[in-house]
Phi, psi and omega in degrees: 000153184229083179258152173240130184245152174230156176278153174297145172301145185305316182296318177295319178302314179300317181294320181289332183273348182297118177068016182232069181296335183280353180262129175242117176282132181273117180278166176303319181299318179292314183296333181269001178295138175292143178292142177239129182309325181295333179284346183259006188297337182265003178276154179278170182302315182293325178293317178296323177296320179295318179300318179292314182300315183275001177055050178287130181246338185233166176302317180299324177299324180283316183293314182251071185259170175243036185294333187284000000 
């Protein structure tokens, strides 16, 4: 997959994070991380098959997929 990601503008990031410790904004750096098999250990068999079928290479490929 060939996605291009951008970071949220700083002011928007600040507004979204106020009082929301349970929310983690995914940065460009996180979305572009290569997948590591250890990070996929809690996924089910069908999810792993989809990741393999769609040739997902990064965290962003999994999060913003076209599996449906």
